[in-house]
Full PDB file with SEQRES, HELIX, SHEET, SSBOND, CRYST1, ORIGX, SCALE, CONECT and MASTER records, all heavy atoms in Angstrom:
SEQRES   1 A   42  MET SER ALA ARG ASP SER ASP ALA SER GLU PHE THR CYS          
SEQRES   2 A   42  ASP LEU CYS ASP ASP HIS PHE ASP THR GLU GLU GLU LEU          
SEQRES   3 A   42  LYS ASP HIS VAL TRP GLU TYR HIS GLU LEU ASP GLY ASP          
SEQRES   4 A   42  VAL THR THR                                                  
HELIX    1 AA1 ALA A    3  ASP A    7  1                                   5    
HELIX    2 AA2 GLU A   23  HIS A   29  1                                   7    
HELIX    3 AA3 VAL A   30  HIS A   34  3                                   5    
HELIX    4 AA4 GLU A   35  ASP A   37  5                                   3    
SHEET    1 AA1 2 PHE A  11  THR A  12  0                                        
SHEET    2 AA1 2 HIS A  19  PHE A  20 -1                                        
CRYST1    1.000    1.000    1.000  90.00  90.00  90.00 P 1           1          
ORIGX1      1.000000  0.000000  0.000000        0.00000                         
ORIGX2      0.000000  1.000000  0.000000        0.00000                         
ORIGX3      0.000000  0.000000  1.000000        0.00000                         
SCALE1      1.000000  0.000000  0.000000        0.00000                         
SCALE2      0.000000  1.000000  0.000000        0.00000                         
SCALE3      0.000000  0.000000  1.000000        0.00000                         
ATOM      1  N   MET A   1       8.972 289.731 126.989  1.00  0.00           N  
ATOM      2  CA  MET A   1      10.377 289.693 126.646  1.00  0.00           C  
ATOM      3  C   MET A   1      10.564 288.846 125.397  1.00  0.00           C  
ATOM      4  O   MET A   1      10.077 287.742 125.316  1.00  0.00           O  
ATOM      5  CB  MET A   1      11.173 289.113 127.820  1.00  0.00           C  
ATOM      6  CG  MET A   1      12.678 289.175 127.586  1.00  0.00           C  
ATOM      7  SD  MET A   1      13.635 288.467 128.944  1.00  0.00           S  
ATOM      8  CE  MET A   1      13.436 289.729 130.179  1.00  0.00           C  
ATOM      9  N   SER A   2      11.263 289.394 124.439  1.00  0.00           N  
ATOM     10  CA  SER A   2      11.500 288.667 123.189  1.00  0.00           C  
ATOM     11  C   SER A   2      12.699 287.744 123.311  1.00  0.00           C  
ATOM     12  O   SER A   2      13.475 287.846 124.269  1.00  0.00           O  
ATOM     13  CB  SER A   2      11.681 289.641 122.036  1.00  0.00           C  
ATOM     14  OG  SER A   2      12.916 290.295 122.164  1.00  0.00           O  
ATOM     15  N   ALA A   3      12.877 286.888 122.341  1.00  0.00           N  
ATOM     16  CA  ALA A   3      14.040 285.967 122.359  1.00  0.00           C  
ATOM     17  C   ALA A   3      15.341 286.760 122.344  1.00  0.00           C  
ATOM     18  O   ALA A   3      16.309 286.362 122.967  1.00  0.00           O  
ATOM     19  CB  ALA A   3      13.963 285.026 121.177  1.00  0.00           C  
ATOM     20  N   ARG A   4      15.353 287.870 121.635  1.00  0.00           N  
ATOM     21  CA  ARG A   4      16.558 288.683 121.565  1.00  0.00           C  
ATOM     22  C   ARG A   4      16.924 289.224 122.958  1.00  0.00           C  
ATOM     23  O   ARG A   4      18.085 289.271 123.325  1.00  0.00           O  
ATOM     24  CB  ARG A   4      16.337 289.868 120.617  1.00  0.00           C  
ATOM     25  CG  ARG A   4      17.551 290.744 120.438  1.00  0.00           C  
ATOM     26  CD  ARG A   4      17.267 291.919 119.512  1.00  0.00           C  
ATOM     27  NE  ARG A   4      16.262 292.841 120.070  1.00  0.00           N  
ATOM     28  CZ  ARG A   4      16.596 293.873 120.871  1.00  0.00           C  
ATOM     29  NH1 ARG A   4      17.855 294.073 121.188  1.00  0.00           N  
ATOM     30  NH2 ARG A   4      15.652 294.666 121.337  1.00  0.00           N  
ATOM     31  N   ASP A   5      15.930 289.603 123.737  1.00  0.00           N  
ATOM     32  CA  ASP A   5      16.194 290.184 125.051  1.00  0.00           C  
ATOM     33  C   ASP A   5      16.669 289.167 126.056  1.00  0.00           C  
ATOM     34  O   ASP A   5      17.343 289.519 127.010  1.00  0.00           O  
ATOM     35  CB  ASP A   5      14.897 290.822 125.593  1.00  0.00           C  
ATOM     36  CG  ASP A   5      14.532 292.074 124.796  1.00  0.00           C  
ATOM     37  OD1 ASP A   5      15.409 292.662 124.184  1.00  0.00           O  
ATOM     38  OD2 ASP A   5      13.337 292.414 124.776  1.00  0.00           O  
ATOM     39  N   SER A   6      16.362 287.895 125.851  1.00  0.00           N  
ATOM     40  CA  SER A   6      16.741 286.888 126.833  1.00  0.00           C  
ATOM     41  C   SER A   6      18.268 286.676 126.882  1.00  0.00           C  
ATOM     42  O   SER A   6      18.793 286.282 127.916  1.00  0.00           O  
ATOM     43  CB  SER A   6      16.061 285.553 126.532  1.00  0.00           C  
ATOM     44  OG  SER A   6      16.495 285.061 125.301  1.00  0.00           O  
ATOM     45  N   ASP A   7      18.966 286.955 125.796  1.00  0.00           N  
ATOM     46  CA  ASP A   7      20.420 286.798 125.786  1.00  0.00           C  
ATOM     47  C   ASP A   7      21.139 287.988 126.401  1.00  0.00           C  
ATOM     48  O   ASP A   7      22.195 287.850 126.983  1.00  0.00           O  
ATOM     49  CB  ASP A   7      20.926 286.578 124.353  1.00  0.00           C  
ATOM     50  CG  ASP A   7      20.503 285.222 123.822  1.00  0.00           C  
ATOM     51  OD1 ASP A   7      20.246 284.332 124.638  1.00  0.00           O  
ATOM     52  OD2 ASP A   7      20.414 285.102 122.585  1.00  0.00           O  
ATOM     53  N   ALA A   8      20.561 289.153 126.265  1.00  0.00           N  
ATOM     54  CA  ALA A   8      21.224 290.359 126.758  1.00  0.00           C  
ATOM     55  C   ALA A   8      20.599 290.779 128.089  1.00  0.00           C  
ATOM     56  O   ALA A   8      19.404 290.750 128.252  1.00  0.00           O  
ATOM     57  CB  ALA A   8      21.035 291.483 125.737  1.00  0.00           C  
ATOM     58  N   SER A   9      21.472 291.131 129.015  1.00  0.00           N  
ATOM     59  CA  SER A   9      20.951 291.670 130.273  1.00  0.00           C  
ATOM     60  C   SER A   9      21.024 293.175 130.171  1.00  0.00           C  
ATOM     61  O   SER A   9      21.854 293.808 130.783  1.00  0.00           O  
ATOM     62  CB  SER A   9      21.719 291.125 131.461  1.00  0.00           C  
ATOM     63  OG  SER A   9      23.050 290.893 131.131  1.00  0.00           O  
ATOM     64  N   GLU A  10      20.148 293.717 129.335  1.00  0.00           N  
ATOM     65  CA  GLU A  10      20.109 295.172 129.155  1.00  0.00           C  
ATOM     66  C   GLU A  10      18.754 295.676 129.579  1.00  0.00           C  
ATOM     67  O   GLU A  10      17.739 295.114 129.221  1.00  0.00           O  
ATOM     68  CB  GLU A  10      20.391 295.489 127.672  1.00  0.00           C  
ATOM     69  CG  GLU A  10      20.445 296.976 127.420  1.00  0.00           C  
ATOM     70  CD  GLU A  10      20.808 297.262 125.987  1.00  0.00           C  
ATOM     71  OE1 GLU A  10      22.007 297.250 125.666  1.00  0.00           O  
ATOM     72  OE2 GLU A  10      19.876 297.491 125.201  1.00  0.00           O  
ATOM     73  N   PHE A  11      18.789 296.762 130.329  1.00  0.00           N  
ATOM     74  CA  PHE A  11      17.553 297.369 130.830  1.00  0.00           C  
ATOM     75  C   PHE A  11      17.475 298.779 130.248  1.00  0.00           C  
ATOM     76  O   PHE A  11      18.471 299.491 130.186  1.00  0.00           O  
ATOM     77  CB  PHE A  11      17.550 297.387 132.343  1.00  0.00           C  
ATOM     78  CG  PHE A  11      17.572 296.004 132.949  1.00  0.00           C  
ATOM     79  CD1 PHE A  11      18.764 295.334 133.133  1.00  0.00           C  
ATOM     80  CD2 PHE A  11      16.407 295.376 133.292  1.00  0.00           C  
ATOM     81  CE1 PHE A  11      18.790 294.045 133.651  1.00  0.00           C  
ATOM     82  CE2 PHE A  11      16.413 294.096 133.830  1.00  0.00           C  
ATOM     83  CZ  PHE A  11      17.609 293.435 133.997  1.00  0.00           C  
ATOM     84  N   THR A  12      16.266 299.179 129.840  1.00  0.00           N  
ATOM     85  CA  THR A  12      16.087 300.481 129.217  1.00  0.00           C  
ATOM     86  C   THR A  12      15.153 301.329 130.101  1.00  0.00           C  
ATOM     87  O   THR A  12      14.120 300.885 130.544  1.00  0.00           O  
ATOM     88  CB  THR A  12      15.465 300.331 127.835  1.00  0.00           C  
ATOM     89  OG1 THR A  12      16.293 299.475 127.068  1.00  0.00           O  
ATOM     90  CG2 THR A  12      15.337 301.671 127.145  1.00  0.00           C  
ATOM     91  N   CYS A  13      15.563 302.585 130.293  1.00  0.00           N  
ATOM     92  CA  CYS A  13      14.752 303.514 131.057  1.00  0.00           C  
ATOM     93  C   CYS A  13      13.546 303.943 130.210  1.00  0.00           C  
ATOM     94  O   CYS A  13      13.718 304.430 129.090  1.00  0.00           O  
ATOM     95  CB  CYS A  13      15.585 304.734 131.423  1.00  0.00           C  
ATOM     96  SG  CYS A  13      14.635 305.987 132.300  1.00  0.00           S  
ATOM     97  N   ASP A  14      12.353 303.753 130.743  1.00  0.00           N  
ATOM     98  CA  ASP A  14      11.132 304.119 130.006  1.00  0.00           C  
ATOM     99  C   ASP A  14      11.005 305.629 129.838  1.00  0.00           C  
ATOM    100  O   ASP A  14      10.313 306.097 128.975  1.00  0.00           O  
ATOM    101  CB  ASP A  14       9.910 303.581 130.753  1.00  0.00           C  
ATOM    102  CG  ASP A  14       9.814 302.083 130.711  1.00  0.00           C  
ATOM    103  OD1 ASP A  14      10.361 301.485 129.776  1.00  0.00           O  
ATOM    104  OD2 ASP A  14       9.190 301.505 131.622  1.00  0.00           O  
ATOM    105  N   LEU A  15      11.687 306.375 130.698  1.00  0.00           N  
ATOM    106  CA  LEU A  15      11.522 307.820 130.689  1.00  0.00           C  
ATOM    107  C   LEU A  15      12.466 308.514 129.707  1.00  0.00           C  
ATOM    108  O   LEU A  15      12.175 309.618 129.222  1.00  0.00           O  
ATOM    109  CB  LEU A  15      11.744 308.391 132.104  1.00  0.00           C  
ATOM    110  CG  LEU A  15      10.747 307.847 133.135  1.00  0.00           C  
ATOM    111  CD1 LEU A  15      11.175 308.218 134.532  1.00  0.00           C  
ATOM    112  CD2 LEU A  15       9.353 308.351 132.836  1.00  0.00           C  
ATOM    113  N   CYS A  16      13.639 307.917 129.422  1.00  0.00           N  
ATOM    114  CA  CYS A  16      14.585 308.593 128.557  1.00  0.00           C  
ATOM    115  C   CYS A  16      15.305 307.662 127.589  1.00  0.00           C  
ATOM    116  O   CYS A  16      16.135 308.094 126.811  1.00  0.00           O  
ATOM    117  CB  CYS A  16      15.631 309.353 129.372  1.00  0.00           C  
ATOM    118  SG  CYS A  16      16.717 308.263 130.314  1.00  0.00           S  
ATOM    119  N   ASP A  17      15.010 306.360 127.616  1.00  0.00           N  
ATOM    120  CA  ASP A  17      15.564 305.376 126.699  1.00  0.00           C  
ATOM    121  C   ASP A  17      17.059 305.117 126.871  1.00  0.00           C  
ATOM    122  O   ASP A  17      17.703 304.585 125.983  1.00  0.00           O  
ATOM    123  CB  ASP A  17      15.260 305.733 125.228  1.00  0.00           C  
ATOM    124  CG  ASP A  17      13.799 305.588 124.927  1.00  0.00           C  
ATOM    125  OD1 ASP A  17      13.126 304.734 125.542  1.00  0.00           O  
ATOM    126  OD2 ASP A  17      13.290 306.341 124.055  1.00  0.00           O  
ATOM    127  N   ASP A  18      17.642 305.512 128.005  1.00  0.00           N  
ATOM    128  CA  ASP A  18      19.011 305.139 128.290  1.00  0.00           C  
ATOM    129  C   ASP A  18      19.076 303.645 128.563  1.00  0.00           C  
ATOM    130  O   ASP A  18      18.100 303.068 129.078  1.00  0.00           O  
ATOM    131  CB  ASP A  18      19.545 305.900 129.518  1.00  0.00           C  
ATOM    132  CG  ASP A  18      19.954 307.324 129.186  1.00  0.00           C  
ATOM    133  OD1 ASP A  18      19.904 307.703 127.998  1.00  0.00           O  
ATOM    134  OD2 ASP A  18      20.305 308.049 130.114  1.00  0.00           O  
ATOM    135  N   HIS A  19      20.203 303.019 128.271  1.00  0.00           N  
ATOM    136  CA  HIS A  19      20.354 301.583 128.445  1.00  0.00           C  
ATOM    137  C   HIS A  19      21.337 301.256 129.575  1.00  0.00           C  
ATOM    138  O   HIS A  19      22.339 301.927 129.721  1.00  0.00           O  
ATOM    139  CB  HIS A  19      20.863 300.943 127.145  1.00  0.00           C  
ATOM    140  CG  HIS A  19      19.916 301.135 126.009  1.00  0.00           C  
ATOM    141  ND1 HIS A  19      18.854 300.285 125.807  1.00  0.00           N  
ATOM    142  CD2 HIS A  19      19.876 302.069 125.047  1.00  0.00           C  
ATOM    143  CE1 HIS A  19      18.201 300.704 124.722  1.00  0.00           C  
ATOM    144  NE2 HIS A  19      18.783 301.784 124.248  1.00  0.00           N  
ATOM    145  N   PHE A  20      21.028 300.194 130.329  1.00  0.00           N  
ATOM    146  CA  PHE A  20      21.846 299.810 131.478  1.00  0.00           C  
ATOM    147  C   PHE A  20      22.049 298.296 131.450  1.00  0.00           C  
ATOM    148  O   PHE A  20      21.229 297.564 130.932  1.00  0.00           O  
ATOM    149  CB  PHE A  20      21.171 300.218 132.789  1.00  0.00           C  
ATOM    150  CG  PHE A  20      20.958 301.731 132.828  1.00  0.00           C  
ATOM    151  CD1 PHE A  20      19.777 302.273 132.396  1.00  0.00           C  
ATOM    152  CD2 PHE A  20      21.961 302.560 133.280  1.00  0.00           C  
ATOM    153  CE1 PHE A  20      19.599 303.644 132.378  1.00  0.00           C  
ATOM    154  CE2 PHE A  20      21.782 303.939 133.288  1.00  0.00           C  
ATOM    155  CZ  PHE A  20      20.600 304.478 132.849  1.00  0.00           C  
ATOM    156  N   ASP A  21      23.169 297.853 132.036  1.00  0.00           N  
ATOM    157  CA  ASP A  21      23.512 296.435 132.037  1.00  0.00           C  
ATOM    158  C   ASP A  21      22.753 295.660 133.088  1.00  0.00           C  
ATOM    159  O   ASP A  21      22.528 294.455 132.954  1.00  0.00           O  
ATOM    160  CB  ASP A  21      25.005 296.243 132.266  1.00  0.00           C  
ATOM    161  CG  ASP A  21      25.826 296.748 131.078  1.00  0.00           C  
ATOM    162  OD1 ASP A  21      25.317 296.681 129.933  1.00  0.00           O  
ATOM    163  OD2 ASP A  21      26.953 297.204 131.282  1.00  0.00           O  
ATOM    164  N   THR A  22      22.377 296.304 134.179  1.00  0.00           N  
ATOM    165  CA  THR A  22      21.685 295.611 135.270  1.00  0.00           C  
ATOM    166  C   THR A  22      20.444 296.367 135.695  1.00  0.00           C  
ATOM    167  O   THR A  22      20.331 297.596 135.491  1.00  0.00           O  
ATOM    168  CB  THR A  22      22.593 295.455 136.495  1.00  0.00           C  
ATOM    169  OG1 THR A  22      22.820 296.739 137.071  1.00  0.00           O  
ATOM    170  CG2 THR A  22      23.923 294.783 136.128  1.00  0.00           C  
ATOM    171  N   GLU A  23      19.533 295.649 136.299  1.00  0.00           N  
ATOM    172  CA  GLU A  23      18.308 296.281 136.826  1.00  0.00           C  
ATOM    173  C   GLU A  23      18.654 297.260 137.916  1.00  0.00           C  
ATOM    174  O   GLU A  23      18.030 298.321 138.064  1.00  0.00           O  
ATOM    175  CB  GLU A  23      17.362 295.206 137.335  1.00  0.00           C  
ATOM    176  CG  GLU A  23      16.021 295.760 137.759  1.00  0.00           C  
ATOM    177  CD  GLU A  23      15.037 294.681 138.179  1.00  0.00           C  
ATOM    178  OE1 GLU A  23      15.425 293.497 138.267  1.00  0.00           O  
ATOM    179  OE2 GLU A  23      13.880 295.041 138.413  1.00  0.00           O  
ATOM    180  N   GLU A  24      19.679 296.958 138.718  1.00  0.00           N  
ATOM    181  CA  GLU A  24      20.076 297.846 139.796  1.00  0.00           C  
ATOM    182  C   GLU A  24      20.566 299.186 139.252  1.00  0.00           C  
ATOM    183  O   GLU A  24      20.229 300.245 139.776  1.00  0.00           O  
ATOM    184  CB  GLU A  24      21.175 297.184 140.624  1.00  0.00           C  
ATOM    185  CG  GLU A  24      21.590 298.016 141.838  1.00  0.00           C  
ATOM    186  CD  GLU A  24      22.579 297.313 142.719  1.00  0.00           C  
ATOM    187  OE1 GLU A  24      22.700 296.059 142.638  1.00  0.00           O  
ATOM    188  OE2 GLU A  24      23.239 298.012 143.504  1.00  0.00           O  
ATOM    189  N   GLU A  25      21.360 299.149 138.178  1.00  0.00           N  
ATOM    190  CA  GLU A  25      21.814 300.382 137.550  1.00  0.00           C  
ATOM    191  C   GLU A  25      20.633 301.196 137.026  1.00  0.00           C  
ATOM    192  O   GLU A  25      20.621 302.426 137.142  1.00  0.00           O  
ATOM    193  CB  GLU A  25      22.789 300.085 136.407  1.00  0.00           C  
ATOM    194  CG  GLU A  25      24.126 299.598 136.871  1.00  0.00           C  
ATOM    195  CD  GLU A  25      25.040 299.249 135.703  1.00  0.00           C  
ATOM    196  OE1 GLU A  25      24.602 299.368 134.534  1.00  0.00           O  
ATOM    197  OE2 GLU A  25      26.175 298.828 135.951  1.00  0.00           O  
ATOM    198  N   LEU A  26      19.658 300.533 136.450  1.00  0.00           N  
ATOM    199  CA  LEU A  26      18.492 301.199 135.930  1.00  0.00           C  
ATOM    200  C   LEU A  26      17.703 301.870 137.073  1.00  0.00           C  
ATOM    201  O   LEU A  26      17.341 303.024 136.985  1.00  0.00           O  
ATOM    202  CB  LEU A  26      17.580 300.205 135.203  1.00  0.00           C  
ATOM    203  CG  LEU A  26      16.212 300.735 134.793  1.00  0.00           C  
ATOM    204  CD1 LEU A  26      16.318 301.952 133.874  1.00  0.00           C  
ATOM    205  CD2 LEU A  26      15.398 299.647 134.139  1.00  0.00           C  
ATOM    206  N   LYS A  27      17.503 301.159 138.169  1.00  0.00           N  
ATOM    207  CA  LYS A  27      16.778 301.725 139.303  1.00  0.00           C  
ATOM    208  C   LYS A  27      17.510 302.917 139.887  1.00  0.00           C  
ATOM    209  O   LYS A  27      16.892 303.936 140.229  1.00  0.00           O  
ATOM    210  CB  LYS A  27      16.597 300.652 140.396  1.00  0.00           C  
ATOM    211  CG  LYS A  27      15.558 299.622 140.002  1.00  0.00           C  
ATOM    212  CD  LYS A  27      15.417 298.571 141.085  1.00  0.00           C  
ATOM    213  CE  LYS A  27      14.371 297.536 140.730  1.00  0.00           C  
ATOM    214  NZ  LYS A  27      14.258 296.513 141.794  1.00  0.00           N  
ATOM    215  N   ASP A  28      18.852 302.821 139.997  1.00  0.00           N  
ATOM    216  CA  ASP A  28      19.651 303.943 140.508  1.00  0.00           C  
ATOM    217  C   ASP A  28      19.487 305.140 139.586  1.00  0.00           C  
ATOM    218  O   ASP A  28      19.349 306.297 140.036  1.00  0.00           O  
ATOM    219  CB  ASP A  28      21.126 303.549 140.613  1.00  0.00           C  
ATOM    220  CG  ASP A  28      21.380 302.623 141.780  1.00  0.00           C  
ATOM    221  OD1 ASP A  28      20.518 302.447 142.658  1.00  0.00           O  
ATOM    222  OD2 ASP A  28      22.498 302.028 141.809  1.00  0.00           O  
ATOM    223  N   HIS A  29      19.568 304.897 138.287  1.00  0.00           N  
ATOM    224  CA  HIS A  29      19.404 305.975 137.303  1.00  0.00           C  
ATOM    225  C   HIS A  29      18.044 306.667 137.438  1.00  0.00           C  
ATOM    226  O   HIS A  29      17.968 307.894 137.482  1.00  0.00           O  
ATOM    227  CB  HIS A  29      19.565 305.408 135.896  1.00  0.00           C  
ATOM    228  CG  HIS A  29      18.984 306.314 134.839  1.00  0.00           C  
ATOM    229  ND1 HIS A  29      19.640 307.425 134.353  1.00  0.00           N  
ATOM    230  CD2 HIS A  29      17.794 306.273 134.198  1.00  0.00           C  
ATOM    231  CE1 HIS A  29      18.858 308.019 133.457  1.00  0.00           C  
ATOM    232  NE2 HIS A  29      17.745 307.341 133.350  1.00  0.00           N  
ATOM    233  N   VAL A  30      16.984 305.891 137.495  1.00  0.00           N  
ATOM    234  CA  VAL A  30      15.649 306.465 137.608  1.00  0.00           C  
ATOM    235  C   VAL A  30      15.526 307.291 138.877  1.00  0.00           C  
ATOM    236  O   VAL A  30      15.015 308.414 138.858  1.00  0.00           O  
ATOM    237  CB  VAL A  30      14.582 305.364 137.545  1.00  0.00           C  
ATOM    238  CG1 VAL A  30      13.195 305.908 137.902  1.00  0.00           C  
ATOM    239  CG2 VAL A  30      14.547 304.720 136.148  1.00  0.00           C  
ATOM    240  N   TRP A  31      16.035 306.751 139.979  1.00  0.00           N  
ATOM    241  CA  TRP A  31      15.954 307.477 141.240  1.00  0.00           C  
ATOM    242  C   TRP A  31      16.730 308.795 141.168  1.00  0.00           C  
ATOM    243  O   TRP A  31      16.210 309.847 141.522  1.00  0.00           O  
ATOM    244  CB  TRP A  31      16.511 306.597 142.352  1.00  0.00           C  
ATOM    245  CG  TRP A  31      16.589 307.310 143.675  1.00  0.00           C  
ATOM    246  CD1 TRP A  31      17.700 307.732 144.310  1.00  0.00           C  
ATOM    247  CD2 TRP A  31      15.486 307.701 144.502  1.00  0.00           C  
ATOM    248  NE1 TRP A  31      17.373 308.369 145.468  1.00  0.00           N  
ATOM    249  CE2 TRP A  31      16.041 308.369 145.630  1.00  0.00           C  
ATOM    250  CE3 TRP A  31      14.115 307.579 144.398  1.00  0.00           C  
ATOM    251  CZ2 TRP A  31      15.217 308.884 146.650  1.00  0.00           C  
ATOM    252  CZ3 TRP A  31      13.323 308.105 145.426  1.00  0.00           C  
ATOM    253  CH2 TRP A  31      13.871 308.749 146.525  1.00  0.00           C  
ATOM    254  N   GLU A  32      17.942 308.747 140.669  1.00  0.00           N  
ATOM    255  CA  GLU A  32      18.797 309.935 140.685  1.00  0.00           C  
ATOM    256  C   GLU A  32      18.404 310.959 139.652  1.00  0.00           C  
ATOM    257  O   GLU A  32      18.436 312.148 139.902  1.00  0.00           O  
ATOM    258  CB  GLU A  32      20.260 309.523 140.458  1.00  0.00           C  
ATOM    259  CG  GLU A  32      20.834 308.757 141.642  1.00  0.00           C  
ATOM    260  CD  GLU A  32      22.267 308.300 141.380  1.00  0.00           C  
ATOM    261  OE1 GLU A  32      22.906 308.836 140.470  1.00  0.00           O  
ATOM    262  OE2 GLU A  32      22.707 307.386 142.089  1.00  0.00           O  
ATOM    263  N   TYR A  33      18.034 310.514 138.437  1.00  0.00           N  
ATOM    264  CA  TYR A  33      17.875 311.452 137.331  1.00  0.00           C  
ATOM    265  C   TYR A  33      16.423 311.830 137.070  1.00  0.00           C  
ATOM    266  O   TYR A  33      16.179 312.834 136.389  1.00  0.00           O  
ATOM    267  CB  TYR A  33      18.500 310.895 136.059  1.00  0.00           C  
ATOM    268  CG  TYR A  33      19.999 310.851 136.179  1.00  0.00           C  
ATOM    269  CD1 TYR A  33      20.649 309.667 136.532  1.00  0.00           C  
ATOM    270  CD2 TYR A  33      20.762 311.987 135.990  1.00  0.00           C  
ATOM    271  CE1 TYR A  33      22.021 309.626 136.651  1.00  0.00           C  
ATOM    272  CE2 TYR A  33      22.133 311.978 136.106  1.00  0.00           C  
ATOM    273  CZ  TYR A  33      22.769 310.784 136.464  1.00  0.00           C  
ATOM    274  OH  TYR A  33      24.115 310.754 136.585  1.00  0.00           O  
ATOM    275  N   HIS A  34      15.480 311.048 137.541  1.00  0.00           N  
ATOM    276  CA  HIS A  34      14.080 311.367 137.250  1.00  0.00           C  
ATOM    277  C   HIS A  34      13.329 311.709 138.520  1.00  0.00           C  
ATOM    278  O   HIS A  34      12.746 312.778 138.618  1.00  0.00           O  
ATOM    279  CB  HIS A  34      13.412 310.196 136.520  1.00  0.00           C  
ATOM    280  CG  HIS A  34      14.052 309.937 135.173  1.00  0.00           C  
ATOM    281  ND1 HIS A  34      14.082 310.855 134.163  1.00  0.00           N  
ATOM    282  CD2 HIS A  34      14.715 308.865 134.726  1.00  0.00           C  
ATOM    283  CE1 HIS A  34      14.755 310.358 133.126  1.00  0.00           C  
ATOM    284  NE2 HIS A  34      15.134 309.153 133.432  1.00  0.00           N  
ATOM    285  N   GLU A  35      13.356 310.864 139.518  1.00  0.00           N  
ATOM    286  CA  GLU A  35      12.568 311.104 140.732  1.00  0.00           C  
ATOM    287  C   GLU A  35      13.127 312.272 141.542  1.00  0.00           C  
ATOM    288  O   GLU A  35      12.381 313.041 142.122  1.00  0.00           O  
ATOM    289  CB  GLU A  35      12.468 309.821 141.563  1.00  0.00           C  
ATOM    290  CG  GLU A  35      11.665 308.754 140.848  1.00  0.00           C  
ATOM    291  CD  GLU A  35      11.383 307.526 141.693  1.00  0.00           C  
ATOM    292  OE1 GLU A  35      11.442 307.642 142.923  1.00  0.00           O  
ATOM    293  OE2 GLU A  35      11.063 306.488 141.112  1.00  0.00           O  
ATOM    294  N   LEU A  36      14.443 312.429 141.564  1.00  0.00           N  
ATOM    295  CA  LEU A  36      15.033 313.499 142.359  1.00  0.00           C  
ATOM    296  C   LEU A  36      15.047 314.837 141.605  1.00  0.00           C  
ATOM    297  O   LEU A  36      15.345 315.866 142.164  1.00  0.00           O  
ATOM    298  CB  LEU A  36      16.478 313.150 142.769  1.00  0.00           C  
ATOM    299  CG  LEU A  36      16.571 312.008 143.767  1.00  0.00           C  
ATOM    300  CD1 LEU A  36      18.029 311.750 144.148  1.00  0.00           C  
ATOM    301  CD2 LEU A  36      15.762 312.254 145.023  1.00  0.00           C  
ATOM    302  N   ASP A  37      14.683 314.830 140.341  1.00  0.00           N  
ATOM    303  CA  ASP A  37      14.649 316.052 139.568  1.00  0.00           C  
ATOM    304  C   ASP A  37      13.284 316.713 139.589  1.00  0.00           C  
ATOM    305  O   ASP A  37      12.947 317.495 138.694  1.00  0.00           O  
ATOM    306  CB  ASP A  37      15.056 315.768 138.106  1.00  0.00           C  
ATOM    307  CG  ASP A  37      16.564 315.638 137.932  1.00  0.00           C  
ATOM    308  OD1 ASP A  37      17.310 316.057 138.830  1.00  0.00           O  
ATOM    309  OD2 ASP A  37      16.986 315.099 136.914  1.00  0.00           O  
ATOM    310  N   GLY A  38      12.474 316.413 140.592  1.00  0.00           N  
ATOM    311  CA  GLY A  38      11.216 317.124 140.748  1.00  0.00           C  
ATOM    312  C   GLY A  38       9.995 316.318 140.357  1.00  0.00           C  
ATOM    313  O   GLY A  38       8.898 316.786 140.509  1.00  0.00           O  
ATOM    314  N   ASP A  39      10.198 315.079 139.872  1.00  0.00           N  
ATOM    315  CA  ASP A  39       9.046 314.241 139.536  1.00  0.00           C  
ATOM    316  C   ASP A  39       8.315 313.802 140.794  1.00  0.00           C  
ATOM    317  O   ASP A  39       7.136 313.544 140.786  1.00  0.00           O  
ATOM    318  CB  ASP A  39       9.488 313.018 138.725  1.00  0.00           C  
ATOM    319  CG  ASP A  39       9.964 313.410 137.316  1.00  0.00           C  
ATOM    320  OD1 ASP A  39       9.672 314.545 136.899  1.00  0.00           O  
ATOM    321  OD2 ASP A  39      10.606 312.585 136.675  1.00  0.00           O  
ATOM    322  N   VAL A  40       9.045 313.698 141.916  1.00  0.00           N  
ATOM    323  CA  VAL A  40       8.468 313.279 143.167  1.00  0.00           C  
ATOM    324  C   VAL A  40       8.727 314.370 144.197  1.00  0.00           C  
ATOM    325  O   VAL A  40       9.854 314.797 144.370  1.00  0.00           O  
ATOM    326  CB  VAL A  40       9.112 311.945 143.655  1.00  0.00           C  
ATOM    327  CG1 VAL A  40       8.627 311.603 145.020  1.00  0.00           C  
ATOM    328  CG2 VAL A  40       8.775 310.823 142.677  1.00  0.00           C  
ATOM    329  N   THR A  41       7.688 314.799 144.855  1.00  0.00           N  
ATOM    330  CA  THR A  41       7.865 315.795 145.906  1.00  0.00           C  
ATOM    331  C   THR A  41       7.622 315.155 147.245  1.00  0.00           C  
ATOM    332  O   THR A  41       6.581 314.535 147.473  1.00  0.00           O  
ATOM    333  CB  THR A  41       6.907 316.988 145.678  1.00  0.00           C  
ATOM    334  OG1 THR A  41       5.567 316.483 145.610  1.00  0.00           O  
ATOM    335  CG2 THR A  41       7.235 317.752 144.430  1.00  0.00           C  
ATOM    336  N   THR A  42       8.593 315.312 148.121  1.00  0.00           N  
ATOM    337  CA  THR A  42       8.448 314.713 149.464  1.00  0.00           C  
ATOM    338  C   THR A  42       8.767 315.747 150.518  1.00  0.00           C  
ATOM    339  O   THR A  42       9.475 316.702 150.252  1.00  0.00           O  
ATOM    340  CB  THR A  42       9.415 313.530 149.661  1.00  0.00           C  
ATOM    341  OG1 THR A  42      10.746 313.943 149.364  1.00  0.00           O  
ATOM    342  CG2 THR A  42       9.039 312.361 148.783  1.00  0.00           C  
TER     343      THR A  42                                                      
MASTER        0    0    0    4    2    0    0    6  342    1    0    4          
END                                                                             
């Protein structure tokens, strides 16, 4: 984490580069938009 990142609570999706304010929002996004779109088969 760089000094710039320490001031901002912004999380970026590694799969599509969308930005989120909280880690929870990022996790919800990944679950809904990536894992449920066929990346994970259960």
